[in-house]
C-alpha positions in Angstrom: 42.1 7.0 -75.0 44.2 8.6 -72.3 46.9 6.0 -71.9 44.9 4.5 -69.2 44.6 0.6 -69.1 41.1 -0.3 -70.1 39.7 -3.3 -68.1 36.9 -5.2 -69.4 34.3 -6.2 -66.6 30.9 -7.7 -66.4 29.2 -5.3 -63.9 30.1 -1.7 -63.0 28.7 0.5 -60.3 29.1 4.1 -60.4 31.3 5.3 -57.4 32.9 8.6 -56.1 35.8 8.1 -58.6 33.8 7.9 -61.7 34.3 10.8 -64.0 31.9 9.7 -66.9 30.4 6.9 -68.6 30.1 6.9 -72.4 28.7 4.5 -75.0 31.2 2.5 -77.3 30.7 0.2 -80.1 32.4 -3.0 -79.3 31.7 -6.1 -81.3 28.7 -4.6 -83.0 27.0 -3.8 -79.8 26.8 -0.8 -77.6 28.8 -1.1 -74.5 30.0 1.5 -71.8 33.3 2.8 -71.2 33.6 3.9 -67.6 36.4 6.4 -66.8 37.5 6.9 -63.3 40.3 9.0 -61.9 43.0 6.5 -62.5 41.1 3.6 -64.2 39.0 2.8 -67.2 36.6 -0.1 -67.5 34.6 -1.5 -70.4 31.2 -3.0 -69.4 28.8 -4.9 -71.8 26.0 -2.8 -70.4 24.7 0.5 -72.0 25.3 3.6 -70.0 21.6 4.2 -69.0 21.7 0.6 -67.7 24.9 1.4 -65.7 23.2 4.6 -64.3 20.1 2.3 -63.4 22.0 -0.3 -61.8 24.0 2.1 -59.8 20.9 3.7 -58.4 19.7 0.3 -57.4 23.1 -0.6 -55.9 22.7 2.4 -53.6 19.1 1.5 -52.7 16.7 3.6 -54.9 15.5 2.8 -58.4 16.1 5.1 -61.2 12.6 6.0 -61.8 12.4 7.3 -58.3 15.6 9.3 -58.5 14.0 10.8 -61.9 10.7 11.8 -59.9 12.9 13.3 -57.1 14.7 15.5 -59.5 11.5 16.5 -61.2 10.0 17.4 -57.7 13.0 19.3 -56.5 13.9 21.4 -59.5 10.9 21.2 -61.6 12.5 20.2 -64.8 11.4 17.2 -67.0 13.9 16.7 -69.9 17.6 15.6 -69.7 17.2 15.1 -65.9 20.3 14.9 -63.6 20.4 12.0 -61.3 21.3 11.8 -57.7 23.1 8.5 -57.5 24.3 8.6 -54.0 24.1 12.0 -52.2 26.4 11.2 -49.2 29.3 10.8 -51.5 28.1 13.7 -53.8 27.6 11.3 -56.9 25.5 13.6 -59.0 25.4 12.6 -62.8 24.1 14.6 -65.7 23.2 13.3 -69.3 24.7 15.3 -72.3 21.4 14.4 -74.4 18.2 12.3 -73.7 19.2 9.4 -71.7 17.0 7.3 -74.1 19.3 8.2 -77.1 22.2 5.6 -77.6 24.8 8.3 -77.8 24.0 9.8 -74.3 27.0 10.3 -72.1 26.8 10.7 -68.4 29.2 13.0 -66.6 29.8 13.4 -62.9 29.3 17.0 -61.6 31.9 16.7 -58.8 34.8 16.1 -61.1 34.3 18.8 -63.6 36.7 21.6 -63.1 35.9 23.6 -66.3 34.8 23.3 -70.0 35.6 24.9 -73.3 33.8 25.3 -76.6 35.8 23.5 -79.2 33.1 23.8 -82.2 29.5 24.3 -82.4 28.8 20.7 -81.3 32.1 19.7 -79.6 33.2 20.8 -75.9 36.2 19.9 -74.1 35.7 19.0 -70.4 38.5 19.4 -68.0 38.2 17.2 -65.0 39.8 18.0 -61.5 42.4 15.3 -62.1 43.7 17.6 -65.1 42.6 15.2 -67.7 40.6 16.5 -70.5 38.0 14.8 -72.9 36.2 16.1 -76.0 32.6 15.2 -76.0 30.2 15.5 -79.0 27.9 18.1 -77.3 27.8 21.9 -77.2 29.5 23.9 -74.5 26.3 25.6 -73.9 24.7 22.1 -73.1 27.4 21.4 -70.7 26.8 24.6 -69.0 23.0 24.2 -68.8 23.2 20.6 -67.5 25.9 21.7 -64.9 23.7 24.5 -63.6 20.8 22.2 -63.4 22.8 19.6 -61.4 24.2 22.1 -59.1 20.7 23.6 -58.6 19.5 19.8 -57.7 22.3 19.4 -55.3 21.7 22.6 -53.6 18.0 22.0 -53.3 18.5 18.5 -51.9 21.1 19.9 -49.5 18.5 22.7 -48.2 16.0 20.1 -47.6 18.3 17.9 -45.7 19.5 20.9 -43.7 15.9 22.1 -43.2 14.9 18.9 -42.0 17.9 18.5 -39.6 16.9 21.8 -38.2 13.3 20.6 -37.7 14.3 17.6 -36.0 16.7 19.7 -33.8 14.2 22.3 -32.9 11.4 19.6 -32.1 13.9 17.7 -30.0 15.1 20.9 -28.1 12.3 23.4 -28.4 8.7 22.6 -28.0 9.3 19.5 -26.0 11.5 21.4 -23.3 8.9 24.2 -23.0 6.0 21.9 -22.7 7.9 19.8 -19.9 8.6 23.1 -18.2 5.1 24.4 -18.5 3.8 21.1 -17.1 6.1 21.3 -14.1 4.9 24.8 -13.2 1.5 23.9 -13.5 2.1 20.8 -11.3 4.0 23.0 -8.7 0.9 25.4 -8.6 -1.4 22.5 -8.1 0.9 21.1 -5.2 0.9 24.5 -3.6 -2.9 24.8 -3.9 -3.4 21.3 -2.3 -0.9 22.1 0.5 -2.8 25.4 1.5 -6.1 23.6 1.7 
């Protein structure tokens, strides 16, 4: 542990301060240790349950988030999840989310990572805290790249949609209104001349 006081709580929702959620064995059961920038929490739920509940907390179910990731980036294994895009809450799993040892890491908080051994990587977070995870540095790298790609694709869609709305509100409607008024003026002119 990093000298942080660990608070045991019933429910935990991932938020913009959450750096990672990892499984811990507590009393013979798998719990979750949620590490935030300045706090640590112990929850009786498994990490995947916390991810699922956090998706629901922000209004979308986990399965929909998975389908969205597949649709946006075309991957189907170890899928990164957009928990809440407005606050840039994107998490990636270190192994298959179905495995009990899966750790979920927040993309936004990772500053860098280093290889410690073949199956261990140190992740240094933006608050300068570092943790060693039982996963290869190449896995951390590929998961970060996928999650960054997911974030970029989503932002492109949002931006593209915003432009469509802007152009449809400004462009064609203004042109049509102008064309109609010219047509109307021409008709009036013809009527007045007769």
